N, C-alpha and C positions, 0 to 999 in steps of 0.2 A: 504493500499499500504506499502511495506517495505521501510524503510529509512536506512541510514547508518551512522556509526561513524567510526573513525580510531582507531584501536587497534595495537600499536607497528608498525605503518606504513602501515597496511593492513586493508581494509574495512571489517566491520562487519555489516550485515543487522539486523535490529530489528523492532519489531512491537510496537505500542503504549502501554506503560505500563510495558514493559520489563525493568529490571535493566541491568546495564552493565554486571554483572556476568551471568544473565540468557541468555542474547543475545550471549555472548561469548561462553558459554557452548553449546547453540543451534547451533552455527556455527562451533563447533569442536575446539574452542580455550580455553585452560585451564587457569583458574585463581584459585590459591590456596584458600582453605577455610577449616574451622573446624566446626563453629557453623551454617553454612548455610545448609538448607535442602529444597529440592524442594517442600515438602508438607506443609511447614510452611512459614508465612510471614518473611521478612528479620529481623534479630536480631542485627547483627553488633557488637557482643560482643568480638569475638576473634581478629578482625582486620587483620587477615591474608590475607584477600582479598583486602588489601589496594592497591590502584592504584593512579596515578596522572592523573587527568582529567582537561584539560585546565589549567594545572599548579598547581592545587589544590590537596592535598592529601584527598582522600575520600574512603569510603568503597564501593567496587563494588557491594556488595550484596544489598545495600540499595539505591544507586543513580540511578534514572531512566535514561536510555540512551536518548541522544538528538542528533538530526541531526547535523552532522558536528563536533561533539565532538572529541577532540584529547586525546586519552587515552594511557598512558604508564604503562605497567605491567611487562613484562619480561625484566627488565633492572638491571644492577648491583646495582643501588641506591635503587630501590624498593625491590629487592630480599635481599639486605643487611638489610633493615628495617624489612622485614618478618623474616629473620634469627634471628634478635635481639628479636622480639616478641616470637619466639619459645624458645630461650634461657631463657627468663623470665618465660615462662610457665613451663619449666623443673625445674628451681630452686625454683619456688613457691610451687611446690608440692613434693611428694616423688616418683620419677619415676625410678625404677630399672629394666630396660628393659630385661636383660638377665633372670631374674627370674619371669617375668610377663607372665601370661597365654595369654595375648593379644599380646605379641611380635610377629611380622610378620603380624598381622592383625590390628595393631593400627595405626590410622590416624596421631596421633601426631608424633610417631616414623617415619612413612613413609614420612611425610612432612619434618622432620629433615634430612632424607636421601636425599630427593629431592632437598633441598636447601643447601646441603653440610654443615650442621652444625656439626662441629668437636669437639666443646667444649662448656661448659656451659657459660663461660665468667663471669657471675655474681656469687656472693656468694650464696651457697645453704641456704635456710631458714629452712629446715627440720621441717615443722610444725607437731604438734602432732595431728594426726587424727585417728579415730577408724576404725576398721574393723567389720562389722556387718554380722555375720554368722547365725543369728537367724532364717531366712527363710528357709524352707525345700528345696527349689529349687534354690535360688539365694544368692550369696555372694556380699556384698557391700564393696568395698575398697575405702574409701573416699580420701585416699592419692593421688589418680591419677586424681581427678576431675580437669577439666580445665574451669569450669563454663560456658560451652556452652549453658546450659539450655535446651538441646534437650530432656532430660528425663522429665524435668519439663513441657515443652510444650506438649510432647506426652501424658503424663499421664493426664494432664488437658484437652487438646483439643481433643484428640482421645479416650483415654481410659476412660475419665470421672471420674477419681479417685483422682486427686490432691495428689498424693503420695509424691512428692518431692517439695522442695523449696530451695532457696538460702537465707541465712541470714547474717546479719552484712555487713560491707563494707571494702573496701581496703584490707589490709594484713590479716584481720580477717574474710574475707568472706569465707563461706563454705556451702556445700550442707547438707541438713538435711532431715529426713523422717518426714512427717506430722503425727506423732502419739505422744500421751502423753509420752510414754516410749522412743520415738526416735528409736524404733526397727522396722525393716521391717516386722517381723513376726506378729506385732500387727496392720497390715493393710490388705487390700484385694488385695494386689499386686499379680499378677499371672504371671507365666513364659511365657505365650503367649501374654501378654500385649505388645503393641508397645514399651512402655518405657523400656521393658526388652531387647530390641534388637537394640536400636538406639544409645547407647553410643559409641562415636568414639574412646574412650580410654579403660582403664581396670577397670572402676569403677563398672559396673553392670556385674557380671559374673555368668554364669549358672553352677551350681555345677555338678560334676561327668563327666564333659566333658573337663576339663582343659588339655591342652597339647596333645589332641587326634590327632591334625593335625601336623605331623612332619615337621621339617625344610625342605623346598623345596616344600611344598604343601600349604603354607599359602598365604594370599591374595596378599602380596606385595613381595614375594620371587622372582618372575620372571619378574614382571613388576612394574615400579614406579607408585606411586599413581596418577600422572597426566594421565597416559595411562589407568589405571583401571577405574578412574572416567569418562573418556570420553567414554570408552566402555560401562559403565553402563547407561550413558545418551543417547547413540545412539539408 
């Protein structure tokens, strides 16, 4: 039997085991996210799905829904916190949207538009990260990584190849290729792997197709990411 919790003052039905985010999406209510994927267990790394549940800040992708729970999501306070998280993601890496092949199809960029992020606010760190063009079909630009671990999980849990991993901590954390050389060409990574298609930003790029979709025909040119996400989940 369905039970209900309140999301921004409106009831949302849920079934036992559903998280706040899962129940909200199923009910046509959008909660932002970057690291969440319906095919994988909750990860909670990006924190963009932060909500206030019964007065406590929690990750909506990880907290199970409970009967009578009062959840706040689309509020100035919560959206301000999400905007600050996005600003930190932008300054932590090297994101130059106008020259990026993923521009218009990038979830990080689209979330920034959705949440009306107009400036970075924090100082840019400008980390020194490599670009790996060794693979015949795939280019890796580590500068754009947001540490969502979707490629790590897809390669490990679906492709069965363990191609990617995150190493070190804090400001020094970065994505690596599991090869002695550190080069993608020295792995069995393939262009049809799930990990080759799951990156929400512009880290994993397919060669010879960059900029083929002109402005006006890209994923988020006509509709905000909230609308696109709800259409995809319906």
